N, C-alpha and C positions, 0 to 999 in steps of 0.2 A: 751516391750512397752505396751502390752495388760494386763500385770500382774495385774494392779490395776483396770482395767475396766471390765474384763470378770467375769461373775457370777461364783463363786466357782472355781476360777482359780487353786487353790492348789489341789482340787479334780481331776480336769482335768489333771493336770501334773502327779499326782500319777498314774492315769489310763494309760496315755501315756508312762510313765516309765515302768510300768508292761507289757504293750503290746509290747514295744520295746524289752525288755528282753525276753519275750516269743517268739517273732519272731526269735530271735537269737538261743534260745534253740532248736526250731523245724526247724531251717534253712528255715524259711518262708521269702521270699523277702520283704523287707521294702522299700517302695517308699515314699519319703518326698517331699512336695512342700512348698515353703515359699512365701506368698503373699507380694510382694513389700518390701523385707527385708531392702532396703536402707532407707525407710521411716518408716516402721512398726517394724523392728527388725527381728532377726533370731529366729529359734526354741529355746525355753527355754533351757538354758545350761544344766539343770539337766535331760533333756530327752536324753538318749544315742542314737544317730543316726549314729555313726561312721561306723556301719556295714550295713547301708542302701545301696541298689544297685543303688539308684538314689536319689540325693538331687538337686532339681531344683528351681530356682527363677522363679516367674511368676507374671503377672499382670492380667491375665484372672481370674475371680472368680472361675470357675471350675478348678480342678487340671488336667483335661483331656486335657492337652496340647499335641501337636504333639510328643514331646519327651516321655511323659508318655504313650501315645497310643503305640508308638513303643516299649517301655520297656515292657508293658503288653503283647504285641504280642510276643515279644522275650521270655518272661517267660511262654507263653502259658496259661496265667491266665484265669480262668473262673469265679472266685469268688473273691470278694474284701471285706476287713473289713475296714470300714471308721471310723476315729475319728479325732477330731481337732476343729478348730474354723473358722468362726462363723457358728453356726448351720443353720441359716436361709439364709446364703449367700454362702460361699465357700463349706461347707459340702453339703448343699441342691443342689446346681448347679452341684457339682461333682456326687452326687448320681443320679440325673436325667439323666445326660449324660451317666453314666455307665449303667443304666437301658436301656436307648435308644440303647445302643450298646450291649445289650444282656448279660451283666454281672449279676451274682448273687451277690447282695449287702447286706452286713450285717453292719448296723449302730449301734455303741455302744452308748446306752442311757446314760451310765455313762462316756462316753468319748467325748461328744460334749457339747459345751456351746456357749453363746452369751453374749454381753454386757447387753442386755435387757432380763432378765430371762424369761418372757413370750414367747419370740421368740423361745425358745428351744422346748417346747412342740408343738407349732404350726408347726415348721419345722419337728420334729419327726413324727407327725401325717401325714403331707403331704408326707413325704418319705415312710411311711408305706402304705398309700393309693396308692402311685405310684408303689408299688410292692417290696420295700426293706423290709428286715427283721430287725426289731428294737429289739436288744438283749443287754445283759450285757456282759462286758468283760470276766467275769469268765465263763459264758455260752459258749462263743466262744472258750475260751481256752480249755475247756474240750471236746467240739465238735471236735476241730481239733486234740486233743491228741488221742481221739477215744477209748482208752482201758487202763485200769489200769495195764495191763500186758506189756504195751509199755515200752521199756527201758528208754524212756524220761519222763515217768509219775512221777517218784520221783522228778526230777528237776522241773517239772511243778507244782506239789503239793507243793513243797517247796516255789516256787514263789507265789502261791496263799496264803499260810500261811504267808509269809513275808508281804503281803499287806492286810491281812484279817481285822485287826483292823481299818486300813484306809478305807477299803471298807465299813465297818459298819457306818462310819462317812461321807460317800460320799454325799456331798450336792447336787449333780446332780441327785441322785436316791432317797434320803430321803427328802421328802417335808412334813412339818407339822408332822414330827416324823414317817411317814410310807413311805414305798417304793412305788413310783408312777411313771407313765409315763406321 
């Protein structure tokens, strides 16, 4: 339902695909929430979420529902990587709730968007000022992989290469021909 209205939707989907595949390679738990899917639709079909440890419908803008709180506690999570829509509503409120609950939050600058493009930078700046780390998907992937001698590095490197040409065209990172936040 959002496909035609979200700024750079295809770029957003490509990052979500890459991060979902990455979470599977590193066996990092994937938690997915869907905002009122009855009216707004489900997660884009091309984003693989079948390995998610939780997929939950919600009406609250923040994804920090009681079920998600319980799942994060069960996983003993201390750090969260956030991506999705909309930057200035669900992503922002989730980020602020996570920070308030002492999580280390990494928001993907190339993995969030909104219907109104200027809202993206405003939301990213607000999240950064609140204490979140605003980073790129590739940066997080290598940070979590940690070492090129890791047995998983080859798979991660292959995934980065698979999405490299798309990353260079990501409309969420490249504005007026240069990478910007």
